[in-house]
N, C-alpha and C positions, 0 to 999 in steps of 0.2 A: 636592078637595084640591089645594093649590098646592105646587109644588116650586120652591124658590129655590136657585140654584146660583151660587157664587162660584168661578170657575175661575181660579186664580192661577198664578204662574210655577212653583211647585213642588207645590202641593197644590190639591185640589178640596174646597171646603167646601159642604155642602148641608143643607137642612132642609125638612121637610114642615110646612105650616101648614093647619089645618082651618078657618080663619076666625075662630077664637077664640084659639088658642095654638099654639106650636110643638110638634109631636108627636115630632120626632126631628131631631137635628142631628149631623153626622158630618164628619170630615176624612179624606181618602184621598190618597195620593200621586198626582200627575197621571198618570204613566205607567201605573200600575196601573189607574186609573179608565178611561183611554182604551182599554185592552185589553179591558175587560169592564164597560161601564156598567151593564148589567142585573144584574150580580152585586151591585152596591152599591145600585142603585135598584130594589128588588124590588116596591115599591108603585107601581102605575101612576097617575100624577097626571092631573088634568083639564087642567092648564096648567103650563108650565115658564117661569120667568123667569130670565134668566142675565146675569151680568156676566162677560164672558170677556176676560181678558188673556193667556190661554194660547195663543191663536193658532188657526189653521185645523184643526190636528190634533184639538183638543178638539171643535170645532164639528162636524166630520165624524163623529166617534165618537158624539156625542150624537144627531145627526140620523139616523144609520143605525140606532141602537138604538131610537129612538122616532119613526118616520116619520109617525105619525098623531096625535101629541100637539101641540097648538098651543104654539109657542115664541115668547117675547118676548125678543129680544136687545137688552139695554139699551145705549144710547149717550148720552153727555152731551148736554144741550141748553142753551139760553140761560136757561131758567127751568123749574123744576119743584118742586112741594111747598113753595113758599115760599122756595126758594133761587135766587138770581140768580147765574149763572155768568159771571164777568168774565175768563175765559181769553181770550187773543187770538183763538183759534179755539175756541169752546166745545166743538165736537165732538171736539177732540183731547184733551180731558181723559179720563183713563182711566175706564172704566165702573165699576170698583171704587171709585175715589176719589169719583166722583160719587154713588154709592150711600151711601158712608160719610157724605158731607156731608148728604145728605137725612136719614139716620137721626139724625145729630147735631143738626140743626136741630129735628127733632121732639122730641128729648129735652131740649134745653136752648136757651133763647132769650137767650143772651148771647154776648159775644165769646168765641171758643174756638179752640183749635188742636187738630187731629186728627192724631195720629201713628200710622201703621200700620207695625209692625215685622215684616217678613216677609223674603222673598228680597231685596226692596228696602225701603228706608226711605222713606216718603212723609210729609211734614209739611205740612198744609194749613191755611189761615187763613180763618175764617168770622166776619164781623162780627155785632154784636148785631142788626143789621137783616136778616140773612140773606144778605148779599153775600159770595160767595166771591171773594177778592181775590188768590189765588195760593198757591203752595206750592213745596216743594223735593223733589227726589228724590236719594237717595244709595244706595250699596250697603248691603245688610243684613249681618248677622253672617257668614253662611256665604260670601257673595261676597267679603267682605274677607279671610276666613280662606283661601279658595282663592287669592286674589291673592297673599297672602304665601307660601303654599306653592309656587306656580308661579313667582313672581318673585324668590325668594331661594334661596340654597343652605343657609344656616345656620338660618333661622327656619322649622322644620317640627316644632314640639313637639306633645306630646299636649295635650288640653284642660286648661286651667288654671282658676284662680279669680280673681275680681276682688278686688283688695286695694289698700290705700292705698300700700303700699311694696313693690312686686313685687321679689323677690330671686331669681327664676328665670325662664327664658325662657317657660315655659308660662303662668305668671301674668302676665308682662309683656305677652304677646300678648293674653290674654283681657281684661285691664284696658284695654289700648289700644283694642281693638275696641269694648268697651262705652262707653268715654269718647268715642270718635268719634261714636257714635250719640247719646249724651247731649249732646255739644257741638252737633250739628246741630239737635237738638230745642230746646235752651235758647236758642241763637242766634236761631232762627226765632221763638220766643216773645218774645224781647227786641225784635226788629225789629217784630213785630206790635204789641206793646204801645206801643212808641214811636210807631208810625204812628197807632194808633187812640186813644191816650191813655186806654186802659182796661185793667184787669187781665183777662187771659184765663184761662178755664178750660182745662184740658188733659185731652184724652181719648186714651187709648192703646188700640190694638187690634192684632190680628195675633198670630202664633205666639210672638214674642219680647216681647210686652207685659209679661207677668208677670216676666220676667227684668230688664227695664229699669226698671220702675216704682219699685223700692226705692231706686234711685240718683239719681233726679231730685231737684232741690233745691226742688221745689214739690209741693203736694198734687195728685194726679192721680186720674182715674177710669178703671179698666180695664173695657172692654166687649168681651166675646167676640162674634165673628160679627156685627160692626156692618154689614158689607156685606149680609148676609141681611136684617137689619131694614130697611135702605134699599130693597132690592128689593121687599119686601112693601109698603112705602109707595108705591113707584112703580107697582106692579101695581094697587093700589087707586085711585090717581089715574087710571090708564089706563081703568079701568072706569067712572069717573065722567064721562069725556069723551064 
């Protein structure tokens, strides 16, 4: 049994794979997970593969909980699973972003933009030939909301709704936050399509994907736990080498 873990800035997503299909996938708050990994990971796996952007606290917690289980800590490379990494320093690309690109390439062999909407927004560009040519990073919804609350005196409303013509502060904030994410995604898509001279497919993932998808001006595909799918592929390639 393989255990794949996506340790993000706010949540830990994990899944067990038996070689044929995912048997269980779950999302847990990062702090809760680090306090008691064995409480959430009650099935002892044969191997663990991890994309960790949560930092050393998570790594220490996991290694202390499972000292005898082989662990593969993913780092981006120049080439894997048919994806060529054109980051200036390939190893500096986040492990989660790298896994998402790997999964996307296996799923669709055309020009595409992969947007992950979580604590941060990442929007990455993958050519039809499998070349990763770059991407952008911006604050996610919660980070922007916190910035408004801490940086202003008057803009601290309850949660509002996205509406075309906001007439109260709560709706004005929620609409502005969502529009900021939409603008980042749509501008990146436009730049990519201008560069590649091809229409790009749009893949959304992350905790905010279902919130954002209805407001994009293009057809999109929402794929949950894309990082876990990429980790599974990277694990299989490692075994073949």
